BAMARLO-601127 format. One record per residue (C-alpha): residue in three letters; x, y, z. Coordinates in pm, whole numbers, padded with zeros to 5 digits, always signed. Example, Ala and Ser with C-alpha at 12.3 -4.5 7.8 and 13.67 -1.06 7.14 Angstrom:
// residues 2
ALA+01230-00450+00780/SER+01367-00106+00714/
This chain:
// residues 313
MET-01371-01985+04002/THR-01307-01614+03946/VAL-01326-01452+03603/VAL-00956-01360+03617/PHE-00854-01715+03707/ARG-01080-01864+03438/THR-00934-01626+03178/SER-00580-01720+03280/ILE-00657-02089+03247/LEU-00813-02039+02903/SER-00515-01834+02787/LEU-00276-02104+02908/LEU-00475-02375+02732/LEU-00473-02171+02412/LEU-00096-02132+02426/VAL-00053-02505+02487/ALA-00284-02588+02196/GLN-00096-02351+01966/HIS+00234-02510+02063/CYS+00105-02865+02017/LEU-00056-02789+01682/GLY+00231-02580+01557/LEU+00009-02276+01506/THR+00156-01934+01437/THR+00018-01645+01642/ILE+00013-01311+01459/PRO-00054-00993+01660/VAL-00331-00786+01504/ASP-00440-00425+01554/ASP-00788-00387+01406/SER-00843-00030+01524/TYR-00824+00102+01167/THR-01117-00011+00954/PRO-01329+00152+00681/SER-01626+00136+00918/GLU-01442+00323+01193/ARG-01334+00588+00945/PHE-01676+00619+00786/TYR-01859+00691+01110/ARG-01583+00923+01230/TYR-01566+01127+00908/LYS-01939+01124+00833/LYS-01980+01379+01111/GLN-01765+01630+00924/ASP-01853+01532+00565/SER-02215+01437+00502/SER-02141+01361+00134/LEU-01961+01036+00220/LYS-02116+00721+00075/TRP-02024+00355+00097/PRO-01906+00227-00244/ALA-02079-00077-00393/LEU-01886-00350-00572/THR-02069-00441-00892/PHE-01899-00666-01143/THR-01911-00662-01520/GLU-01920-00968-01741/GLY-01577-01125-01782/GLN-01417-00986-01466/GLN-01224-01235-01254/VAL-01100-01230-00896/TYR-00840-01469-00755/PHE-00829-01475-00376/ASP-00557-01589-00134/ARG-00277-01679-00371/ARG+00027-01756-00158/TYR+00330-01556-00264/LYS+00567-01611+00028/THR+00634-01817+00340/ILE+00841-01723+00645/GLY+00870-02041+00847/LYS+00508-02149+00898/ARG+00379-01800+00819/GLU+00210-01762+00482/LEU+00157-01434+00298/HIS-00118-01405+00037/LEU-00241-01173-00232/ASP-00561-01120-00427/ILE-00581-01042-00798/PHE-00861-00847-00970/LYS-00861-00897-01346/PRO-01059-00704-01606/ALA-01266-00857-01880/ALA-01029-00960-02160/LYS-01187-00723-02410/THR-01116-00419-02189/SER-00767-00512-02063/ASN-00487-00259-02109/ARG-00233-00508-01964/GLN-00124-00256-01700/THR-00086-00407-01353/ILE-00105-00203-01032/VAL+00012-00345-00697/MET-00199-00181-00424/ILE-00054-00130-00074/HIS-00306-00067+00203/GLY-00261+00187+00480/GLY-00305+00171+00856/GLY-00007+00342+01017/TRP+00235+00059+00930/ARG+00066-00148+01204/SER-00296-00200+01103/GLY-00523-00233+00800/GLU-00570-00508+00546/ARG-00583-00552+00170/SER-00963-00581+00157/HIS-00980-00207+00233/LEU-00879-00146-00129/TYR-01128-00385-00292/ALA-01365-00108-00398/MET-01090+00086-00574/ALA-00948-00232-00726/ASN-01289-00318-00868/GLN-01333+00024-01028/LEU-00984+00014-01178/ALA-01041-00339-01309/GLN-01345-00211-01494/ARG-01115+00042-01662/GLY-00887-00234-01787/TYR-00626-00271-01512/ILE-00501-00582-01333/LEU-00487-00517-00958/VAL-00272-00708-00710/LEU-00348-00664-00340/PRO-00098-00826-00101/GLU-00089-00876+00271/PHE+00246-00798+00431/ARG+00397-00802+00777/LEU+00305-00502+00991/SER+00500-00347+01277/LEU+00339-00555+01553/GLU+00470-00867+01380/ALA+00799-00749+01232/LYS+00980-00416+01216/TYR+01123-00244+00909/PRO+01241-00360+00659/ALA+01029-00679+00677/GLY+00716-00529+00520/MET+00921-00366+00246/GLN+01089-00696+00168/ASP+00747-00861+00149/ILE+00621-00611-00109/ASN+00942-00649-00307/ASP+00882-01024-00306/VAL+00536-00961-00452/LEU+00709-00813-00756/HIS+00935-01118-00776/TRP+00633-01349-00754/LEU+00455-01158-01028/SER+00759-01196-01250/GLU+00769-01570-01187/PHE+00396-01629-01242/ALA+00323-01356-01495/GLY+00212-01605-01759/ASP-00052-01757-01530/TYR-00231-01424-01485/GLY-00163-01242-01811/ILE+00076-00993-01652/ASP+00319-00784-01856/THR+00621-00739-01627/ASP+00719-00422-01812/LYS+00388-00264-01708/ILE+00369-00294-01329/ALA+00295+00010-01112/LEU+00279+00063-00736/LEU-00006+00237-00553/GLY-00052+00297-00183/GLY-00265+00495+00059/SER-00131+00678+00367/SER+00142+00455+00520/GLY+00090+00231+00217/GLY+00162+00534+00000/HIS+00490+00585+00184/MET+00580+00217+00139/ALA+00486+00216-00229/SER+00694+00530-00285/LEU+00992+00390-00097/LEU+00993+00069-00301/ALA+00932+00252-00629/TYR+01232+00478-00576/ALA+01467+00244-00385/GLY+01382-00074-00576/PRO+01642-00029-00851/SER+01918-00028-00585/GLN+01798-00371-00462/LEU+01772-00226-00109/PHE+01489-00463-00018/GLY+01604-00766-00212/LYS+01656-00875-00568/SER+01382-00808-00819/ASP+01378-00816-01197/VAL+01080-00579-01206/GLN+01126-00207-01250/VAL+00793-00039-01189/ASN+00670+00201-01457/ALA+00457+00425-01233/LEU+00391+00526-00872/ILE+00057+00648-00736/ASP+00085+00794-00387/LEU-00241+00865-00205/ASP-00163+01095+00089/GLY+00160+00909+00168/VAL+00454+01092+00323/LEU+00761+01129+00099/SER+01008+01308+00327/LEU+01071+01232+00695/GLU+01264+01548+00779/HIS+00964+01694+00963/GLU+00949+01401+01207/ARG+01054+01439+01571/PRO+01122+01172+01837/ASN+00791+01039+01968/PRO+00751+00690+02114/GLU+00379+00700+02025/SER+00454+00756+01656/PRO+00344+00459+01440/LEU+00632+00533+01203/GLU+00884+00531+01486/GLN+00737+00203+01610/TRP+00770+00055+01260/LEU+01132+00166+01224/GLY+01216+00055+01578/SER+01415+00367+01666/ASP+01363+00742+01679/ILE+01510+00985+01428/SER+01767+01129+01672/GLN+01903+00784+01758/SER+01914+00648+01404/PRO+01928+00933+01151/GLU+02076+00710+00880/LEU+01793+00459+00919/TRP+01533+00733+00886/ARG+01715+00876+00584/GLU+01709+00531+00425/ALA+01334+00500+00494/ALA+01255+00834+00326/PRO+01142+00796-00037/VAL+01305+01129-00135/SER+01645+00980-00048/HIS+01625+00744-00342/LEU+01516+00963-00632/SER+01716+00906-00950/LYS+01701+00923-01327/VAL+01538+00577-01331/SER+01257+00669-01090/PRO+00909+00598-01230/ALA+00641+00839-01346/THR+00472+00965-01029/LEU+00125+01080-00934/VAL+00067+01224-00586/ILE-00295+01276-00480/SER-00337+01486-00167/SER-00633+01526+00066/GLY-00535+01891+00094/GLN-00376+01828+00435/PRO-00007+01912+00371/ARG+00151+01693+00639/PHE+00042+01372+00468/THR+00234+01447+00149/ALA+00537+01616+00302/GLY+00819+01616+00047/HIS+00604+01622-00265/LYS+00753+01951-00387/GLU+01105+01809-00368/VAL+00994+01496-00550/GLY+00831+01699-00824/GLN+01135+01921-00868/VAL+01380+01630-00892/LEU+01166+01419-01125/LYS+01096+01711-01357/GLY+01472+01773-01367/PHE+01512+01419-01498/ASP+01224+01475-01744/ILE+01016+01210-01565/PRO+00636+01260-01571/TYR+00506+01398-01241/GLN+00162+01520-01135/TYR+00037+01657-00805/TYR-00340+01659-00761/GLU-00498+01813-00453/PHE-00849+01773-00319/PRO-00987+02082-00140/GLN-00933+01979+00224/VAL-01117+01646+00232/ILE-01086+01351+00470/HIS-00748+01176+00489/THR-00863+00832+00371/TYR-01063+00975+00082/TRP-01001+00671-00140/LEU-01223+00451+00078/PHE-01551+00631+00011/ASP-01749+00802-00261/PRO-01762+01064-00398/TYR-01382+01079-00363/LEU-01316+00715-00454/THR-01460+00750-00803/GLN-01290+01088-00851/THR-00958+00934-00745/VAL-00995+00650-00993/GLU-01065+00902-01270/VAL-00749+01096-01185/ILE-00541+00776-01175/ASP-00676+00652-01506/ALA-00613+00984-01678/PHE-00256+01000-01543/MET-00175+00643-01643/GLY-00315+00698-01991/LYS-00104+01009-02038/ALA+00217+00921-01854/VAL+00278+00552-01922/ALA+00044+00430-02196/GLY+00245+00257-02464/THR+00551+00205-02244/
């Protein structure tokens, strides 16, 4: 029996077993991982260090809480809670990156742990990526996280008036889009209006994009910008800025293309007298929030912004 034939038989048997057992197959792209980024970037930045997760007395972590089902597909989230004596009752929903097609919520555990030790409640959801479902599915999932938090706020000590969104790279784009478009109910009904946005190297304007079938963003949207300009305009966070947009912090790696549109965002928000801060690292790696020394520095910037911009709201 040849290897090719044996592989074909095994694949067929797997499909039959999945059908008989009612299993749901979810396509996964695991090309983006902290490990892959660490060994790639370590060559250009010898200061990079793996962060360690150390817990303080009273911290709690709740894993795999189901927040949504789509047919037989379940979507889960994890919650990092601070010790009660240090809690500031501010919740931050953290959206992982990975080019809208890869990545997972565990990539943000190190940051969540550090923020929990500063008093925050962190919520880290999984959501459908482009290989499984195109836009706006992932956006609807994240919006449903907010709805779930509103429904179960009492179980986890969450103040629904103090929920922020944070995201890195493509997650930063998604967090920004929901933060600004959420009040219009574009991605579904939600009673939660976020009080802050933290965008880590996430694109805010899509005007610089050009048709490219290899583009992860184009693959997520399912059409290129020349074919569907209105769709791309809808998917651009800057299209949804308004007087009810939340306080915003943009943290840049110093590589301008990742935060395209931040100047427009700053100008509009300041015109509405909404707190806005742009912080720029001096040309560091793109996924700086995954590794020290930048992880700890990022947490310090976030904490200072939140304390100044939204404390007491």
